[in-house]
C-alpha positions in Angstrom: -40.7 -68.0 68.2 -37.3 -66.4 67.4 -38.0 -66.7 63.7 -41.4 -65.0 64.1 -39.8 -62.1 66.0 -37.1 -61.8 63.4 -39.7 -61.5 60.6 -41.7 -59.0 62.6 -38.6 -56.9 63.3 -37.6 -57.0 59.6 -41.1 -55.9 58.6 -41.3 -53.1 61.2 -38.0 -51.6 60.2 -38.7 -51.9 56.5 -41.9 -49.9 57.1 -39.9 -47.4 59.0 -37.6 -47.0 56.0 -40.5 -46.5 53.6 -42.0 -43.9 56.0 -38.6 -42.1 56.1 -38.5 -42.0 52.3 -42.1 -40.7 52.2 -41.3 -38.1 54.8 -38.3 -36.9 52.7 -40.4 -36.5 49.6 -43.1 -34.7 51.6 -40.6 -31.9 52.2 -40.1 -31.5 48.4 -43.8 -31.8 47.7 -45.0 -29.3 50.3 -42.5 -26.6 49.5 -43.1 -27.1 45.7 -46.8 -26.6 46.2 -46.2 -23.5 48.4 -44.2 -21.9 45.5 -46.8 -22.8 42.9 -44.8 -25.6 41.2 -47.0 -28.3 39.6 -46.3 -31.8 41.0 -47.8 -34.6 38.9 -46.3 -37.5 40.9 -45.4 -38.4 44.5 -43.8 -41.9 44.5 -42.0 -44.0 47.1 -39.7 -46.5 45.3 -38.7 -46.9 41.7 -39.7 -49.2 38.8 -43.1 -50.6 38.3 -46.0 -49.0 40.2 -47.5 -51.4 42.8 -50.3 -49.1 44.0 -51.3 -45.5 43.2 -54.2 -43.1 43.7 -54.8 -39.7 42.1 -55.9 -36.8 44.2 -56.3 -33.6 42.3 -53.4 -33.1 39.9 -51.0 -35.4 41.8 -50.7 -39.2 41.6 -49.5 -40.8 44.9 -48.1 -44.3 44.8 -45.7 -47.0 45.8 -43.3 -48.7 43.4 -41.7 -52.1 43.4 -38.0 -51.2 44.2 -37.8 -49.6 47.6 -34.4 -47.9 47.1 -35.7 -44.3 47.3 -38.5 -42.2 46.0 -39.2 -39.1 44.0 -41.5 -36.1 43.6 -41.8 -35.3 39.9 -42.1 -31.5 39.3 -42.7 -30.2 35.8 -40.0 -28.2 34.1 -37.0 -29.3 36.2 -34.6 -28.2 33.4 -34.8 -25.0 31.4 -35.0 -25.0 27.6 -31.8 -24.8 25.7 -30.3 -21.3 25.5 -31.9 -19.4 22.6 -35.4 -20.7 23.0 -37.3 -24.0 23.1 -36.0 -27.2 21.7 -36.5 -28.2 18.1 -37.3 -31.6 16.9 -33.8 -32.6 15.7 -31.6 -34.4 18.2 -28.1 -32.9 18.2 -25.1 -35.3 17.8 -22.1 -35.5 20.2 -21.2 -37.7 23.2 -23.5 -35.8 25.6 -25.5 -33.3 23.6 -28.1 -35.9 22.6 -28.5 -36.9 26.2 -29.0 -33.3 27.3 -31.5 -32.6 24.5 -33.5 -35.7 25.4 -33.6 -34.7 29.1 -34.8 -31.2 28.2 -37.5 -32.7 26.0 -38.6 -35.0 28.8 -38.6 -32.2 31.3 -40.9 -30.2 29.0 -43.1 -33.2 27.8 -45.9 -32.7 30.4 -45.8 -28.9 30.5 -49.2 -27.7 29.3 -49.6 -24.2 27.9 -51.6 -23.2 31.1 -48.8 -24.6 33.2 -45.9 -22.6 31.6 -45.6 -20.4 34.7 -45.6 -23.4 37.1 -42.3 -24.9 36.1 -39.5 -25.6 38.6 -36.8 -23.8 36.6 -38.9 -20.6 36.4 -38.8 -20.1 40.2 -36.2 -17.8 41.8 -33.0 -19.6 42.8 -33.7 -19.3 46.5 -37.1 -21.0 46.1 -35.5 -23.8 44.2 -32.9 -24.2 46.9 -35.7 -24.3 49.6 -37.6 -27.0 47.6 -34.5 -29.2 47.1 -33.2 -28.7 50.6 -36.6 -29.4 52.2 -36.3 -33.2 51.6 -33.0 -33.8 53.4 -34.1 -31.3 56.1 -37.1 -33.4 56.8 -34.8 -36.4 57.4 -32.8 -34.3 59.8 -35.9 -33.3 61.6 -37.1 -36.9 61.9 -33.6 -38.0 63.1 -33.5 -35.3 65.8 -37.0 -36.2 66.9 -36.2 -39.9 67.1 -33.0 -39.2 69.1 -35.0 -37.0 71.6 -37.6 -39.7 72.1 -34.8 -42.3 72.6 -32.4 -40.4 74.8 -34.8 -38.3 76.9 -37.8 -40.7 76.8 -36.4 -44.3 76.8 -32.9 -43.3 78.1 -29.5 -44.8 77.8 -28.2 -47.9 79.5 -26.0 -47.0 82.5 -24.4 -49.0 85.3 -26.0 -48.9 88.7 -24.3 -49.7 92.0 -26.2 -53.0 92.3 -24.0 -56.1 91.9 -25.7 -58.6 89.6 -22.9 -61.2 89.5 -19.3 -61.9 90.8 -16.4 -63.2 88.8 -14.8 -66.3 90.4 -11.3 -65.7 89.2 -9.0 -63.0 87.7 -9.4 -63.0 83.9 -8.3 -60.2 81.7 -10.9 -58.0 79.9 -14.0 -59.9 81.1 -15.7 -57.0 82.9 -18.0 -56.1 80.1 -21.1 -54.5 81.3 -24.0 -56.9 81.4 -21.9 -60.0 80.4 -22.2 -63.1 82.6 -19.1 -64.4 84.3 -17.4 -67.5 82.8 -18.7 -70.9 83.9 -15.3 -72.2 84.8 -11.9 -70.8 85.8 -8.7 -72.1 84.3 -6.4 -74.0 86.6 -4.1 -71.7 88.7 -6.3 -68.6 88.1 -6.3 -66.5 91.3 -9.6 -65.9 93.0 -11.3 -62.6 92.1 -10.8 -59.9 94.8 -14.5 -59.2 95.5 -15.3 -62.9 96.0 -12.2 -63.3 98.3 -13.3 -60.4 100.4 -16.8 -61.7 101.0 -18.8 -59.6 98.6 -22.0 -61.4 97.5 -24.3 -61.1 94.5 -27.2 -58.7 95.0 -25.1 -56.5 97.3 -25.1 -52.8 96.5 -21.9 -50.9 96.6 -22.4 -47.9 98.9 -18.9 -46.5 99.2 -15.3 -47.1 97.9 -12.7 -45.6 100.3 -14.5 -42.5 101.6 -16.5 -41.8 98.5 -20.2 -42.6 98.7 -22.5 -43.3 95.7 -26.2 -43.2 95.0 -28.0 -46.2 93.5 -27.6 -45.0 89.9 -24.0 -44.0 90.1 -22.5 -47.2 88.7 -20.1 -45.2 86.6 -18.7 -43.5 89.6 -18.2 -46.8 91.3 -16.4 -48.2 88.3 -14.1 -45.1 88.1 -13.3 -45.4 91.9 -12.4 -49.1 91.6 -10.3 -48.5 88.5 -8.4 -45.7 90.3 -7.7 -47.9 93.4 -5.0 -50.3 94.2 -4.2 -52.6 97.1 -6.4 -53.1 100.2 -9.3 -50.8 99.8 -12.2 -50.1 102.2 -15.6 -50.9 100.5 -19.0 -50.6 102.0 -21.8 -52.7 100.6 -25.5 -52.7 101.5 -27.0 -56.2 102.1 -30.5 -56.8 103.3 -30.9 -53.2 104.4 -27.6 -53.2 106.4 -24.3 -51.5 105.5 -21.4 -53.9 105.8 -17.8 -52.7 105.7 -15.3 -54.9 103.8 -11.7 -54.6 102.7 -11.1 -55.6 99.1 -7.5 -56.1 97.7 -8.0 -54.4 94.4 -5.4 -55.5 91.8 -4.3 -54.1 88.4 -5.8 -56.1 85.5 -6.6 -55.7 81.8 -10.2 -54.4 81.6 -12.5 -52.8 79.0 -11.7 -49.2 78.1 -15.4 -48.4 77.8 -14.7 -46.6 74.5 -17.8 -46.4 72.4 -15.7 -45.7 69.3 -13.6 -48.8 69.8 -15.5 -51.4 71.9 -12.6 -53.8 71.9 -10.1 -51.4 73.4 -8.7 -52.3 76.8 -6.7 -50.6 79.6 -4.8 -51.6 82.7 -6.7 -50.4 85.8 -7.9 -51.4 89.2 -9.9 -54.7 89.2 -12.4 -56.0 91.8 -14.3 -58.7 89.9 -18.0 -57.5 90.1 -20.5 -57.1 87.4 -22.9 -54.2 87.9 -26.6 -54.2 86.9 -27.8 -51.6 84.4 -30.8 -49.4 84.1 -32.0 -46.9 81.5 -31.6 -43.4 82.6 -33.0 -40.3 80.7 -30.6 -37.7 79.4 -31.1 -33.9 79.8 -31.9 -31.8 76.8 -28.2 -30.5 76.7 -26.8 -34.1 76.9 -29.2 -35.1 74.2 -28.1 -32.3 71.9 -24.4 -33.3 72.6 -25.2 -36.9 71.6 -27.0 -35.7 68.5 -23.9 -33.6 67.5 -21.7 -36.6 68.0 -24.1 -38.7 65.9 -24.0 -36.2 63.1 -20.2 -36.1 63.1 -19.9 -39.9 63.2 -22.4 -40.2 60.3 -20.6 -37.7 58.3 -17.3 -39.6 58.8 -19.1 -42.8 57.7 -20.4 -41.1 54.5 -17.0 -39.8 53.6 -15.4 -43.2 54.3 -17.8 -45.1 52.0 -15.4 -45.2 49.0 -12.6 -46.5 51.1 -14.8 -49.4 52.4 -15.8 -50.6 48.9 -13.0 -53.2 48.8 -14.0 -54.6 52.1 -17.6 -54.9 51.0 -16.5 -56.6 47.8 -14.5 -59.1 49.9 -17.4 -59.8 52.2 -19.8 -60.3 49.3 -17.7 -62.4 47.0 -14.6 -63.6 48.8 -16.0 -64.7 52.1 -14.0 -62.2 54.1 -15.1 -61.0 57.6 -17.7 -58.2 57.6 -17.1 -55.5 60.1 -19.9 -53.8 62.1 -19.0 -50.5 60.5 -19.6 -51.9 57.0 -22.1 -50.0 54.7 -25.5 -51.6 54.6 -28.5 -51.3 52.3 -32.2 -51.8 52.8 -31.8 -55.5 53.2 -29.1 -55.2 55.8 -30.7 -52.6 58.0 -34.0 -54.4 57.9 -32.3 -57.7 58.8 -30.7 -55.9 61.8 -34.3 -54.9 62.8 -35.2 -58.5 62.9 -32.0 -59.4 64.9 -32.9 -56.8 67.5 -36.4 -58.2 68.2 -35.1 -61.8 68.1 -33.0 -61.2 71.2 -34.2 -63.1 74.2 -34.4 -61.9 77.9 -33.5 -58.3 77.2 -35.3 -55.3 78.6 -37.9 -53.7 76.3 -35.9 -50.4 76.5 -33.1 -52.1 74.7 -35.2 -53.1 71.7 -36.9 -49.7 71.5 -33.7 -47.8 71.9 -31.8 -49.8 69.2 -34.7 -49.6 66.8 -35.2 -45.9 67.1 -31.4 -45.1 67.2 -30.8 -47.1 64.0 -33.8 -45.5 62.2 -32.4 -42.1 63.3 -29.0 -43.0 62.0 -30.5 -44.0 58.6 -32.3 -40.6 58.4 -29.0 -38.8 59.3 -27.4 -40.7 56.4 -30.2 -39.7 54.0 -29.8 -36.1 55.1 -26.0 -36.0 54.5 -26.0 -38.2 51.3 -28.7 -36.1 49.6 -26.7 -32.9 50.1 -23.8 -34.2 48.0 -23.5 -31.9 45.0 -24.0 -34.7 42.6 -27.1 -35.1 40.3 -29.6 -36.8 40.7 -29.2 -36.1 44.4 -30.8 -33.0 45.8 -27.4 -31.3 46.1 -27.1 -31.7 42.4 -30.0 -29.2 42.0 -29.0 -27.0 44.9 -25.5 -26.2 43.6 -26.7 -24.9 40.2 -29.3 -22.7 41.9 -26.7 -21.2 44.2 -24.4 -20.6 41.2 -27.3 -19.0 39.3 -28.0 -16.7 42.2 -24.4 -15.7 42.4 -24.2 -14.9 38.6 -27.5 -12.9 38.6 -26.6 -10.9 41.7 -23.1 -10.2 40.4 -24.5 -9.1 37.0 -27.0 -6.8 38.8 -24.3 -5.2 40.8 -22.2 -4.6 37.7 -25.1 -3.3 35.7 -24.9 -6.2 33.2 -27.8 -8.1 31.6 -29.4 -11.0 33.4 -27.3 -14.1 32.4 -30.4 -16.3 32.6 -30.8 -19.7 34.2 -27.9 -22.0 34.8 -28.2 -25.0 32.5 -28.3 -27.9 34.9 -28.6 -30.3 32.0 -24.8 -30.0 31.6 -24.4 -32.0 34.8 -26.3 -35.0 33.3 -23.1 -36.9 32.3 -22.1 -36.9 35.9 -25.6 -38.0 36.9 -25.4 -41.0 34.5 -22.0 -42.0 35.9 -23.2 -41.7 39.5 -26.3 -43.7 38.8 -24.3 -46.5 37.2 -21.8 -46.6 40.2 -24.6 -46.3 42.7 -26.5 -49.2 41.2 -23.4 -51.4 41.1 -22.6 -50.5 44.7 -26.2 -51.1 45.8 -26.2 -54.6 44.2 -22.9 -55.5 45.8 -24.1 -54.3 49.3 -27.3 -56.2 48.9 -25.4 -59.4 48.1 -23.1 -58.9 51.1 -26.2 -58.2 53.3 -27.6 -61.6 52.2 -24.6 -63.9 52.2 -22.4 -62.2 54.8 -24.6 -59.8 56.9 -23.5 -57.4 59.6 -24.4 -58.9 63.0 -24.8 -56.7 66.1 -24.9 -59.6 68.5 -22.3 -61.9 67.2 
């Protein structure tokens, strides 16, 4: 049954990725049509067409390689300065490539479509068209985060004791983790067990501070701040029972989301608290989204520095960290791993699924804004530069300098595509032979 759920999870998340790509392209498509730009193709994927259907002047379809998508607009590049291109291909290391790209850009421009080309639109309209794709990913990410954090909620400790630790062991008080089956010889008895605390008790008060049923974090903080004989009140079978627990210092989890393995020395009682999913407020959700954007931006910036580790994981058998870059194969496999988990609340599966899909959309938003062709930012930057040049010329009373020749950026595009394909293949190999595992 675990295998079945793994396959189902992979399929569901893969479909989510395809929908995210289509949603991105919808932003380009819709704004291009608003501004009168002709769009012959709307495709999800690259390579050979698997399925397509024509509606009006646009062909919609799915291609074989699900590594992205595209909306083909006519006239993406302006003709060479001085008029349209001739038939002769110029020589030079890059001139030939640029001439070929210009010809390809003009190949499907019919005489009646001359005024429907992308490059003929005002710079601000081109910026809107190219920014609309990444913006759609941002909108989807924010929506998914709101559904997850305000609808499903986040796991938080309650004051209900789900299990007791039998002896004092360092850094074992991980939320939701079962206590060890056996204690090593000579290990002292855990303070809560020695004081008579029982499983299924609910902690009502620590010292003079009382707590509601969902304030498990407050209980943990109060225990960590205590030391020595401490009055604790528990609720058992509807009755409040006062106890004295000899809280001792111990090495416990630091509860640091950025570094889950971090530990601190703090007061230790030896109880494991139950968890429940609690909805966040709109303000708390916005704060979490801001943190998510910042962490994703840091991860995008850190990709080049992580290439050696990915290479080691793919070809040298080195350990793969949970913060390692993943591709379509890796994130889809994580989707299968999520659903394959047994005896977990449904909120956990839904929350992990939606949060991961939201993180993917945040990554698509930030990556596509990089000022590198063929990414969207590679068209946004020339349009911004053209707007600056034209407005400056207008202020100085000079002639219109004309469109910026984005074809000159093509050498960078070819280098980027080669590097991207190599990186993608390496990540895909690592995702197969040495995948990232969320649950060990």
